[in-house]
PDBQT receptor file of N, H, CA, C and O in Angstrom, charges set to zero:
ATOM      1  N   MET A   1      -4.459 -18.935  25.132  1.00  0.00    +0.000 N 
ATOM      2  CA  MET A   1      -3.517 -18.305  26.035  1.00  0.00    +0.000 C 
ATOM      3  C   MET A   1      -2.041 -18.024  25.962  1.00  0.00    +0.000 C 
ATOM      4  O   MET A   1      -1.714 -18.949  26.707  1.00  0.00    +0.000 OA
ATOM      5  N   THR A   2      -1.078 -17.549  25.690  1.00  0.00    +0.000 N 
ATOM      6  H   THR A   2      -1.344 -16.798  25.086  1.00  0.00    +0.000 HD
ATOM      7  CA  THR A   2       0.399 -17.467  25.022  1.00  0.00    +0.000 C 
ATOM      8  C   THR A   2       1.507 -17.409  26.380  1.00  0.00    +0.000 C 
ATOM      9  O   THR A   2       1.824 -16.632  27.281  1.00  0.00    +0.000 OA
ATOM     10  N   GLY A   3       1.710 -18.215  26.081  1.00  0.00    +0.000 N 
ATOM     11  H   GLY A   3       1.452 -18.846  25.349  1.00  0.00    +0.000 HD
ATOM     12  CA  GLY A   3       2.775 -18.185  27.470  1.00  0.00    +0.000 C 
ATOM     13  C   GLY A   3       3.971 -18.104  26.580  1.00  0.00    +0.000 C 
ATOM     14  O   GLY A   3       3.984 -18.552  25.433  1.00  0.00    +0.000 OA
ATOM     15  N   LEU A   4       5.026 -17.481  27.191  1.00  0.00    +0.000 N 
ATOM     16  H   LEU A   4       5.016 -17.117  28.123  1.00  0.00    +0.000 HD
ATOM     17  CA  LEU A   4       6.468 -17.153  27.176  1.00  0.00    +0.000 C 
ATOM     18  C   LEU A   4       7.084 -17.612  26.561  1.00  0.00    +0.000 C 
ATOM     19  O   LEU A   4       8.046 -16.974  26.133  1.00  0.00    +0.000 OA
ATOM     20  N   ALA A   5       6.909 -18.825  26.209  1.00  0.00    +0.000 N 
ATOM     21  H   ALA A   5       6.128 -19.344  26.556  1.00  0.00    +0.000 HD
ATOM     22  CA  ALA A   5       7.877 -19.365  25.513  1.00  0.00    +0.000 C 
ATOM     23  C   ALA A   5       7.492 -19.057  23.661  1.00  0.00    +0.000 C 
ATOM     24  O   ALA A   5       8.282 -18.744  22.771  1.00  0.00    +0.000 OA
ATOM     25  N   ASP A   6       6.297 -19.247  23.598  1.00  0.00    +0.000 N 
ATOM     26  H   ASP A   6       5.654 -19.501  24.321  1.00  0.00    +0.000 HD
ATOM     27  CA  ASP A   6       5.884 -18.478  22.547  1.00  0.00    +0.000 C 
ATOM     28  C   ASP A   6       5.909 -17.110  22.527  1.00  0.00    +0.000 C 
ATOM     29  O   ASP A   6       4.894 -16.654  22.002  1.00  0.00    +0.000 OA
ATOM     30  N   THR A   7       6.430 -16.558  22.778  1.00  0.00    +0.000 N 
ATOM     31  H   THR A   7       7.256 -16.929  23.205  1.00  0.00    +0.000 HD
ATOM     32  CA  THR A   7       6.488 -15.320  22.750  1.00  0.00    +0.000 C 
ATOM     33  C   THR A   7       8.240 -14.840  22.400  1.00  0.00    +0.000 C 
ATOM     34  O   THR A   7       8.921 -13.945  21.900  1.00  0.00    +0.000 OA
ATOM     35  N   ALA A   8       8.295 -15.756  22.868  1.00  0.00    +0.000 N 
ATOM     36  H   ALA A   8       7.741 -16.483  23.274  1.00  0.00    +0.000 HD
ATOM     37  CA  ALA A   8      10.233 -16.181  22.708  1.00  0.00    +0.000 C 
ATOM     38  C   ALA A   8      10.314 -16.656  21.188  1.00  0.00    +0.000 C 
ATOM     39  O   ALA A   8      10.809 -16.116  20.199  1.00  0.00    +0.000 OA
ATOM     40  N   ASP A   9       9.788 -17.605  21.329  1.00  0.00    +0.000 N 
ATOM     41  H   ASP A   9       9.385 -18.043  22.132  1.00  0.00    +0.000 HD
ATOM     42  CA  ASP A   9       9.414 -18.470  19.547  1.00  0.00    +0.000 C 
ATOM     43  C   ASP A   9       9.063 -17.639  18.335  1.00  0.00    +0.000 C 
ATOM     44  O   ASP A   9       9.287 -17.855  17.144  1.00  0.00    +0.000 OA
ATOM     45  N   ALA A  10       8.500 -16.706  18.896  1.00  0.00    +0.000 N 
ATOM     46  H   ALA A  10       8.318 -16.530  19.863  1.00  0.00    +0.000 HD
ATOM     47  CA  ALA A  10       7.666 -15.874  17.484  1.00  0.00    +0.000 C 
ATOM     48  C   ALA A  10       8.501 -15.708  16.580  1.00  0.00    +0.000 C 
ATOM     49  O   ALA A  10       9.707 -15.728  16.827  1.00  0.00    +0.000 OA
ATOM     50  N   THR A  11       7.960 -15.490  15.220  1.00  0.00    +0.000 N 
ATOM     51  H   THR A  11       6.980 -15.474  15.020  1.00  0.00    +0.000 HD
ATOM     52  CA  THR A  11       8.713 -14.955  14.129  1.00  0.00    +0.000 C 
ATOM     53  C   THR A  11       8.138 -13.624  13.805  1.00  0.00    +0.000 C 
ATOM     54  O   THR A  11       8.634 -13.259  12.739  1.00  0.00    +0.000 OA
ATOM     55  N   HIS A  12       7.163 -12.593  14.344  1.00  0.00    +0.000 N 
ATOM     56  H   HIS A  12       6.759 -12.889  15.210  1.00  0.00    +0.000 HD
ATOM     57  CA  HIS A  12       6.417 -11.559  14.305  1.00  0.00    +0.000 C 
ATOM     58  C   HIS A  12       6.094 -11.218  15.698  1.00  0.00    +0.000 C 
ATOM     59  O   HIS A  12       6.370 -11.949  16.650  1.00  0.00    +0.000 OA
ATOM     60  N   GLY A  13       5.380  -9.859  15.801  1.00  0.00    +0.000 N 
ATOM     61  H   GLY A  13       5.155  -9.266  15.028  1.00  0.00    +0.000 HD
ATOM     62  CA  GLY A  13       5.449  -9.247  16.111  1.00  0.00    +0.000 C 
ATOM     63  C   GLY A  13       6.226  -8.696  17.508  1.00  0.00    +0.000 C 
ATOM     64  O   GLY A  13       5.770  -8.836  18.643  1.00  0.00    +0.000 OA
ATOM     65  N   ARG A  14       7.313  -8.137  17.218  1.00  0.00    +0.000 N 
ATOM     66  H   ARG A  14       7.684  -8.024  16.297  1.00  0.00    +0.000 HD
ATOM     67  CA  ARG A  14       8.347  -7.605  18.087  1.00  0.00    +0.000 C 
ATOM     68  C   ARG A  14       8.258  -6.380  17.615  1.00  0.00    +0.000 C 
ATOM     69  O   ARG A  14       7.762  -5.941  18.652  1.00  0.00    +0.000 OA
ATOM     70  N   GLY A  15       8.312  -5.497  16.968  1.00  0.00    +0.000 N 
ATOM     71  H   GLY A  15       8.715  -5.853  16.126  1.00  0.00    +0.000 HD
ATOM     72  CA  GLY A  15       8.523  -4.309  15.958  1.00  0.00    +0.000 C 
ATOM     73  C   GLY A  15       8.094  -3.599  16.848  1.00  0.00    +0.000 C 
ATOM     74  O   GLY A  15       8.779  -2.579  16.758  1.00  0.00    +0.000 OA
ATOM     75  N   LEU A  16       6.913  -3.386  18.222  1.00  0.00    +0.000 N 
ATOM     76  H   LEU A  16       6.357  -4.214  18.295  1.00  0.00    +0.000 HD
ATOM     77  CA  LEU A  16       7.416  -2.072  18.688  1.00  0.00    +0.000 C 
ATOM     78  C   LEU A  16       7.718  -2.569  20.034  1.00  0.00    +0.000 C 
ATOM     79  O   LEU A  16       7.624  -1.647  20.844  1.00  0.00    +0.000 OA
ATOM     80  N   LEU A  17       8.021  -3.603  20.534  1.00  0.00    +0.000 N 
ATOM     81  H   LEU A  17       8.097  -4.352  19.876  1.00  0.00    +0.000 HD
ATOM     82  CA  LEU A  17       8.451  -4.305  22.283  1.00  0.00    +0.000 C 
ATOM     83  C   LEU A  17      10.112  -3.223  20.990  1.00  0.00    +0.000 C 
ATOM     84  O   LEU A  17      10.480  -2.172  21.514  1.00  0.00    +0.000 OA
ATOM     85  N   LEU A  18      10.792  -3.554  19.685  1.00  0.00    +0.000 N 
ATOM     86  H   LEU A  18      10.493  -4.408  19.259  1.00  0.00    +0.000 HD
ATOM     87  CA  LEU A  18      11.976  -3.180  19.558  1.00  0.00    +0.000 C 
ATOM     88  C   LEU A  18      12.271  -1.462  19.575  1.00  0.00    +0.000 C 
ATOM     89  O   LEU A  18      13.346  -0.868  19.648  1.00  0.00    +0.000 OA
ATOM     90  N   VAL A  19      10.757  -0.886  19.470  1.00  0.00    +0.000 N 
ATOM     91  H   VAL A  19       9.883  -1.369  19.411  1.00  0.00    +0.000 HD
ATOM     92  CA  VAL A  19      10.997   1.154  19.214  1.00  0.00    +0.000 C 
ATOM     93  C   VAL A  19      11.313   1.045  21.395  1.00  0.00    +0.000 C 
ATOM     94  O   VAL A  19      12.081   1.697  22.102  1.00  0.00    +0.000 OA
ATOM     95  N   ARG A  20      10.494   0.139  21.689  1.00  0.00    +0.000 N 
ATOM     96  H   ARG A  20       9.870  -0.391  21.114  1.00  0.00    +0.000 HD
ATOM     97  CA  ARG A  20      10.565   0.702  23.481  1.00  0.00    +0.000 C 
ATOM     98  C   ARG A  20      11.876   0.548  23.640  1.00  0.00    +0.000 C 
ATOM     99  O   ARG A  20      12.487   1.615  23.574  1.00  0.00    +0.000 OA
ATOM    100  N   LEU A  21      12.595  -0.491  23.846  1.00  0.00    +0.000 N 
ATOM    101  H   LEU A  21      12.099  -1.358  23.900  1.00  0.00    +0.000 HD
ATOM    102  CA  LEU A  21      14.045  -1.155  24.002  1.00  0.00    +0.000 C 
ATOM    103  C   LEU A  21      14.966   0.517  23.308  1.00  0.00    +0.000 C 
ATOM    104  O   LEU A  21      15.323   1.526  23.916  1.00  0.00    +0.000 OA
ATOM    105  N   CYS A  22      15.029   0.296  22.452  1.00  0.00    +0.000 N 
ATOM    106  H   CYS A  22      14.740  -0.524  21.958  1.00  0.00    +0.000 HD
ATOM    107  CA  CYS A  22      15.389   1.200  21.283  1.00  0.00    +0.000 C 
ATOM    108  C   CYS A  22      15.786   2.711  21.539  1.00  0.00    +0.000 C 
ATOM    109  O   CYS A  22      16.768   3.446  21.437  1.00  0.00    +0.000 OA
ATOM    110  N   ALA A  23      14.248   2.764  21.995  1.00  0.00    +0.000 N 
ATOM    111  H   ALA A  23      13.450   2.167  22.078  1.00  0.00    +0.000 HD
ATOM    112  CA  ALA A  23      14.441   4.608  21.692  1.00  0.00    +0.000 C 
ATOM    113  C   ALA A  23      14.347   5.259  22.849  1.00  0.00    +0.000 C 
ATOM    114  O   ALA A  23      14.108   4.910  24.005  1.00  0.00    +0.000 OA
ATOM    115  N   ASP A  24      14.642   6.544  22.178  1.00  0.00    +0.000 N 
ATOM    116  H   ASP A  24      14.836   6.827  21.238  1.00  0.00    +0.000 HD
ATOM    117  CA  ASP A  24      14.987   7.207  23.730  1.00  0.00    +0.000 C 
ATOM    118  C   ASP A  24      13.615   7.133  24.256  1.00  0.00    +0.000 C 
ATOM    119  O   ASP A  24      13.165   6.637  25.289  1.00  0.00    +0.000 OA
ATOM    120  N   ASN A  25      12.820   8.038  22.831  1.00  0.00    +0.000 N 
ATOM    121  H   ASN A  25      13.185   8.441  21.992  1.00  0.00    +0.000 HD
ATOM    122  CA  ASN A  25      11.980   8.304  23.072  1.00  0.00    +0.000 C 
ATOM    123  C   ASN A  25      10.792   7.434  22.284  1.00  0.00    +0.000 C 
ATOM    124  O   ASN A  25      11.157   6.340  21.853  1.00  0.00    +0.000 OA
ATOM    125  N   TRP A  26       8.540   8.059  21.917  1.00  0.00    +0.000 N 
ATOM    126  H   TRP A  26       8.243   8.947  22.267  1.00  0.00    +0.000 HD
ATOM    127  CA  TRP A  26       8.158   7.046  21.239  1.00  0.00    +0.000 C 
ATOM    128  C   TRP A  26       6.773   7.747  21.522  1.00  0.00    +0.000 C 
ATOM    129  O   TRP A  26       6.555   8.157  22.662  1.00  0.00    +0.000 OA
ATOM    130  N   GLY A  27       5.841   7.898  20.541  1.00  0.00    +0.000 N 
ATOM    131  H   GLY A  27       6.018   7.565  19.615  1.00  0.00    +0.000 HD
ATOM    132  CA  GLY A  27       4.480   7.541  20.404  1.00  0.00    +0.000 C 
ATOM    133  C   GLY A  27       3.709   7.691  19.366  1.00  0.00    +0.000 C 
ATOM    134  O   GLY A  27       4.357   7.974  18.358  1.00  0.00    +0.000 OA
ATOM    135  N   GLY A  28       2.564   7.614  19.205  1.00  0.00    +0.000 N 
ATOM    136  H   GLY A  28       2.038   7.385  20.024  1.00  0.00    +0.000 HD
ATOM    137  CA  GLY A  28       1.620   6.787  17.912  1.00  0.00    +0.000 C 
ATOM    138  C   GLY A  28       0.931   8.788  18.469  1.00  0.00    +0.000 C 
ATOM    139  O   GLY A  28       1.273   9.755  19.150  1.00  0.00    +0.000 OA
ATOM    140  N   TYR A  29      -0.288   8.265  17.470  1.00  0.00    +0.000 N 
ATOM    141  H   TYR A  29      -0.566   7.479  16.917  1.00  0.00    +0.000 HD
ATOM    142  CA  TYR A  29      -1.174   9.405  16.881  1.00  0.00    +0.000 C 
ATOM    143  C   TYR A  29      -2.366   8.180  15.574  1.00  0.00    +0.000 C 
ATOM    144  O   TYR A  29      -2.177   7.827  14.410  1.00  0.00    +0.000 OA
ATOM    145  N   PRO A  30      -3.347   7.943  16.430  1.00  0.00    +0.000 N 
ATOM    146  CA  PRO A  30      -4.904   7.292  15.521  1.00  0.00    +0.000 C 
ATOM    147  C   PRO A  30      -4.928   8.938  13.917  1.00  0.00    +0.000 C 
ATOM    148  O   PRO A  30      -4.866  10.167  13.955  1.00  0.00    +0.000 OA
ATOM    149  N   LEU A  31      -5.067   7.751  12.667  1.00  0.00    +0.000 N 
ATOM    150  H   LEU A  31      -5.118   6.752  12.637  1.00  0.00    +0.000 HD
ATOM    151  CA  LEU A  31      -5.264   8.653  11.913  1.00  0.00    +0.000 C 
ATOM    152  C   LEU A  31      -6.488   8.264  11.414  1.00  0.00    +0.000 C 
ATOM    153  O   LEU A  31      -6.586   7.052  11.220  1.00  0.00    +0.000 OA
ATOM    154  N   THR A  32      -8.035   9.348  10.988  1.00  0.00    +0.000 N 
ATOM    155  H   THR A  32      -7.956  10.333  11.145  1.00  0.00    +0.000 HD
ATOM    156  CA  THR A  32      -8.415   8.334  10.363  1.00  0.00    +0.000 C 
ATOM    157  C   THR A  32      -8.833  10.137   9.493  1.00  0.00    +0.000 C 
ATOM    158  O   THR A  32      -8.615  11.320   9.753  1.00  0.00    +0.000 OA
ATOM    159  N   ASP A  33      -9.500   9.365   8.440  1.00  0.00    +0.000 N 
ATOM    160  H   ASP A  33      -9.677   8.404   8.229  1.00  0.00    +0.000 HD
ATOM    161  CA  ASP A  33      -9.981  10.040   6.893  1.00  0.00    +0.000 C 
ATOM    162  C   ASP A  33     -11.907   9.498   7.073  1.00  0.00    +0.000 C 
ATOM    163  O   ASP A  33     -12.480   8.462   6.735  1.00  0.00    +0.000 OA
ATOM    164  N   HIS A  34     -12.433  10.830   7.784  1.00  0.00    +0.000 N 
ATOM    165  H   HIS A  34     -11.968  11.672   8.058  1.00  0.00    +0.000 HD
ATOM    166  CA  HIS A  34     -13.552  10.479   7.439  1.00  0.00    +0.000 C 
ATOM    167  C   HIS A  34     -14.261  10.333   6.311  1.00  0.00    +0.000 C 
ATOM    168  O   HIS A  34     -15.246   9.605   6.437  1.00  0.00    +0.000 OA
ATOM    169  N   HIS A  35     -14.065  10.820   5.180  1.00  0.00    +0.000 N 
ATOM    170  H   HIS A  35     -13.265  11.411   5.078  1.00  0.00    +0.000 HD
ATOM    171  CA  HIS A  35     -14.244  10.460   3.989  1.00  0.00    +0.000 C 
ATOM    172  C   HIS A  35     -14.608  10.022   3.115  1.00  0.00    +0.000 C 
ATOM    173  O   HIS A  35     -15.516  10.076   2.285  1.00  0.00    +0.000 OA
ATOM    174  N   SER A  36     -13.185   9.208   3.559  1.00  0.00    +0.000 N 
ATOM    175  H   SER A  36     -12.448   9.165   4.233  1.00  0.00    +0.000 HD
ATOM    176  CA  SER A  36     -12.586   7.404   2.545  1.00  0.00    +0.000 C 
ATOM    177  C   SER A  36     -13.374   6.612   3.440  1.00  0.00    +0.000 C 
ATOM    178  O   SER A  36     -14.390   5.967   3.184  1.00  0.00    +0.000 OA
ATOM    179  N   GLY A  37     -12.807   6.739   4.450  1.00  0.00    +0.000 N 
ATOM    180  H   GLY A  37     -11.981   7.264   4.658  1.00  0.00    +0.000 HD
ATOM    181  CA  GLY A  37     -13.282   5.541   5.954  1.00  0.00    +0.000 C 
ATOM    182  C   GLY A  37     -11.925   5.296   6.117  1.00  0.00    +0.000 C 
ATOM    183  O   GLY A  37     -11.913   5.130   7.336  1.00  0.00    +0.000 OA
ATOM    184  N   THR A  38     -10.908   5.171   5.802  1.00  0.00    +0.000 N 
ATOM    185  H   THR A  38     -10.918   5.307   4.811  1.00  0.00    +0.000 HD
ATOM    186  CA  THR A  38      -9.801   4.715   6.587  1.00  0.00    +0.000 C 
ATOM    187  C   THR A  38      -9.546   4.976   7.539  1.00  0.00    +0.000 C 
ATOM    188  O   THR A  38      -9.985   5.961   8.133  1.00  0.00    +0.000 OA
ATOM    189  N   SER A  39      -8.462   3.865   8.131  1.00  0.00    +0.000 N 
ATOM    190  H   SER A  39      -8.106   3.065   7.649  1.00  0.00    +0.000 HD
ATOM    191  CA  SER A  39      -8.214   4.556   9.557  1.00  0.00    +0.000 C 
ATOM    192  C   SER A  39      -6.577   4.216   9.677  1.00  0.00    +0.000 C 
ATOM    193  O   SER A  39      -6.135   3.940   8.562  1.00  0.00    +0.000 OA
ATOM    194  N   GLY A  40      -5.913   4.181  10.362  1.00  0.00    +0.000 N 
ATOM    195  H   GLY A  40      -6.272   4.406  11.268  1.00  0.00    +0.000 HD
ATOM    196  CA  GLY A  40      -4.499   3.923  11.005  1.00  0.00    +0.000 C 
ATOM    197  C   GLY A  40      -3.837   4.366  11.705  1.00  0.00    +0.000 C 
ATOM    198  O   GLY A  40      -4.334   5.434  12.062  1.00  0.00    +0.000 OA
ATOM    199  N   LYS A  41      -2.490   4.108  12.398  1.00  0.00    +0.000 N 
ATOM    200  H   LYS A  41      -2.086   3.240  12.108  1.00  0.00    +0.000 HD
ATOM    201  CA  LYS A  41      -2.119   5.017  13.288  1.00  0.00    +0.000 C 
ATOM    202  C   LYS A  41      -0.362   5.369  12.283  1.00  0.00    +0.000 C 
ATOM    203  O   LYS A  41      -0.004   4.769  11.270  1.00  0.00    +0.000 OA
ATOM    204  N   LEU A  42       0.615   6.793  13.203  1.00  0.00    +0.000 N 
ATOM    205  H   LEU A  42       0.324   7.281  14.026  1.00  0.00    +0.000 HD
ATOM    206  CA  LEU A  42       1.116   7.445  12.922  1.00  0.00    +0.000 C 
ATOM    207  C   LEU A  42       2.037   6.933  13.861  1.00  0.00    +0.000 C 
ATOM    208  O   LEU A  42       1.545   7.227  14.951  1.00  0.00    +0.000 OA
ATOM    209  N   LEU A  43       3.317   6.208  14.089  1.00  0.00    +0.000 N 
ATOM    210  H   LEU A  43       3.716   5.970  13.203  1.00  0.00    +0.000 HD
ATOM    211  CA  LEU A  43       4.221   6.002  14.388  1.00  0.00    +0.000 C 
ATOM    212  C   LEU A  43       5.056   6.999  14.732  1.00  0.00    +0.000 C 
ATOM    213  O   LEU A  43       4.810   7.920  13.953  1.00  0.00    +0.000 OA
ATOM    214  N   TRP A  44       6.148   7.405  15.683  1.00  0.00    +0.000 N 
ATOM    215  H   TRP A  44       6.348   6.657  16.316  1.00  0.00    +0.000 HD
ATOM    216  CA  TRP A  44       7.067   8.173  15.761  1.00  0.00    +0.000 C 
ATOM    217  C   TRP A  44       8.010   7.923  16.920  1.00  0.00    +0.000 C 
ATOM    218  O   TRP A  44       7.603   7.960  18.081  1.00  0.00    +0.000 OA
ATOM    219  N   PHE A  45       9.514   7.618  16.544  1.00  0.00    +0.000 N 
ATOM    220  H   PHE A  45       9.845   7.587  15.601  1.00  0.00    +0.000 HD
ATOM    221  CA  PHE A  45      10.335   7.332  17.542  1.00  0.00    +0.000 C 
ATOM    222  C   PHE A  45      11.722   8.666  17.357  1.00  0.00    +0.000 C 
ATOM    223  O   PHE A  45      11.790   9.706  16.701  1.00  0.00    +0.000 OA
ATOM    224  N   GLU A  46      12.737   7.905  18.374  1.00  0.00    +0.000 N 
ATOM    225  H   GLU A  46      12.681   7.060  18.907  1.00  0.00    +0.000 HD
ATOM    226  CA  GLU A  46      13.479   8.699  18.157  1.00  0.00    +0.000 C 
ATOM    227  C   GLU A  46      14.812   8.743  19.147  1.00  0.00    +0.000 C 
ATOM    228  O   GLU A  46      14.808   9.079  20.331  1.00  0.00    +0.000 OA
ATOM    229  N   LEU A  47      16.179   8.233  18.204  1.00  0.00    +0.000 N 
ATOM    230  H   LEU A  47      16.182   7.960  17.242  1.00  0.00    +0.000 HD
ATOM    231  CA  LEU A  47      17.221   7.666  18.270  1.00  0.00    +0.000 C 
ATOM    232  C   LEU A  47      17.581   8.467  19.204  1.00  0.00    +0.000 C 
ATOM    233  O   LEU A  47      16.763   9.234  19.712  1.00  0.00    +0.000 OA
ATOM    234  N   THR A  48      18.455   8.437  19.463  1.00  0.00    +0.000 N 
ATOM    235  H   THR A  48      19.119   7.814  19.050  1.00  0.00    +0.000 HD
ATOM    236  CA  THR A  48      20.003   9.494  19.847  1.00  0.00    +0.000 C 
ATOM    237  C   THR A  48      20.727   8.776  20.028  1.00  0.00    +0.000 C 
ATOM    238  O   THR A  48      20.661   7.741  20.690  1.00  0.00    +0.000 OA
ATOM    239  N   PRO A  49      21.824   9.372  19.265  1.00  0.00    +0.000 N 
ATOM    240  CA  PRO A  49      23.417   8.960  18.788  1.00  0.00    +0.000 C 
ATOM    241  C   PRO A  49      24.248   8.547  19.531  1.00  0.00    +0.000 C 
ATOM    242  O   PRO A  49      25.140   9.382  19.383  1.00  0.00    +0.000 OA
ATOM    243  N   GLN A  50      24.712   7.612  20.467  1.00  0.00    +0.000 N 
ATOM    244  H   GLN A  50      23.987   6.933  20.587  1.00  0.00    +0.000 HD
ATOM    245  CA  GLN A  50      25.506   7.420  21.504  1.00  0.00    +0.000 C 
ATOM    246  C   GLN A  50      27.349   8.301  21.336  1.00  0.00    +0.000 C 
ATOM    247  O   GLN A  50      27.395   9.132  20.429  1.00  0.00    +0.000 OA
ATOM    248  N   ARG A  51      27.936   8.213  21.694  1.00  0.00    +0.000 N 
ATOM    249  H   ARG A  51      27.899   7.538  22.431  1.00  0.00    +0.000 HD
ATOM    250  CA  ARG A  51      28.970   9.596  21.990  1.00  0.00    +0.000 C 
ATOM    251  C   ARG A  51      30.779   8.566  20.904  1.00  0.00    +0.000 C 
ATOM    252  O   ARG A  51      31.565   8.747  19.973  1.00  0.00    +0.000 OA
ATOM    253  N   ASP A  52      30.425   7.579  21.985  1.00  0.00    +0.000 N 
ATOM    254  H   ASP A  52      29.787   7.431  22.741  1.00  0.00    +0.000 HD
ATOM    255  CA  ASP A  52      31.216   6.071  21.514  1.00  0.00    +0.000 C 
ATOM    256  C   ASP A  52      31.147   5.702  20.255  1.00  0.00    +0.000 C 
ATOM    257  O   ASP A  52      32.181   5.603  19.595  1.00  0.00    +0.000 OA
ATOM    258  N   THR A  53      30.072   5.471  19.784  1.00  0.00    +0.000 N 
ATOM    259  H   THR A  53      29.232   5.551  20.320  1.00  0.00    +0.000 HD
ATOM    260  CA  THR A  53      29.945   5.175  18.729  1.00  0.00    +0.000 C 
ATOM    261  C   THR A  53      30.799   6.408  16.835  1.00  0.00    +0.000 C 
ATOM    262  O   THR A  53      31.198   6.203  15.689  1.00  0.00    +0.000 OA
ATOM    263  N   PHE A  54      30.569   7.598  17.861  1.00  0.00    +0.000 N 
ATOM    264  H   PHE A  54      30.246   7.764  18.792  1.00  0.00    +0.000 HD
ATOM    265  CA  PHE A  54      31.157   8.685  16.144  1.00  0.00    +0.000 C 
ATOM    266  C   PHE A  54      32.642   8.571  17.124  1.00  0.00    +0.000 C 
ATOM    267  O   PHE A  54      33.309   7.689  16.584  1.00  0.00    +0.000 OA
ATOM    268  N   ASP A  55      33.122   8.915  17.892  1.00  0.00    +0.000 N 
ATOM    269  H   ASP A  55      32.579   9.632  18.331  1.00  0.00    +0.000 HD
ATOM    270  CA  ASP A  55      35.042   8.371  18.760  1.00  0.00    +0.000 C 
ATOM    271  C   ASP A  55      35.100   7.232  17.626  1.00  0.00    +0.000 C 
ATOM    272  O   ASP A  55      35.969   7.434  16.778  1.00  0.00    +0.000 OA
ATOM    273  N   ILE A  56      34.617   6.507  17.524  1.00  0.00    +0.000 N 
ATOM    274  H   ILE A  56      33.910   6.342  18.212  1.00  0.00    +0.000 HD
ATOM    275  CA  ILE A  56      35.662   4.396  16.713  1.00  0.00    +0.000 C 
ATOM    276  C   ILE A  56      36.289   5.277  15.381  1.00  0.00    +0.000 C 
ATOM    277  O   ILE A  56      37.444   5.337  14.958  1.00  0.00    +0.000 OA
ATOM    278  N   ALA A  57      34.701   6.106  14.778  1.00  0.00    +0.000 N 
ATOM    279  H   ALA A  57      33.764   6.058  15.121  1.00  0.00    +0.000 HD
ATOM    280  CA  ALA A  57      34.616   6.744  13.383  1.00  0.00    +0.000 C 
ATOM    281  C   ALA A  57      35.756   7.290  13.005  1.00  0.00    +0.000 C 
ATOM    282  O   ALA A  57      36.216   7.473  11.878  1.00  0.00    +0.000 OA
ATOM    283  N   ALA A  58      36.203   7.555  14.144  1.00  0.00    +0.000 N 
ATOM    284  H   ALA A  58      35.829   7.407  15.059  1.00  0.00    +0.000 HD
ATOM    285  CA  ALA A  58      36.718   9.416  13.482  1.00  0.00    +0.000 C 
ATOM    286  C   ALA A  58      38.336   9.221  13.490  1.00  0.00    +0.000 C 
ATOM    287  O   ALA A  58      39.071  10.145  13.143  1.00  0.00    +0.000 OA
TER     288      ALA A  58
């Protein structure tokens, strides 16, 4: 069983956590090619730029 300390010190496995924390919207779809026997996932996410970011650059 993995404890909270183990999770906090992990060096991998945070990708979807970061997407969930930063994305405005996200989701995924299973991908399967029955002819070749391959499978995988399509993951997508949407980010909305913050208005303040563009005001600073202008």
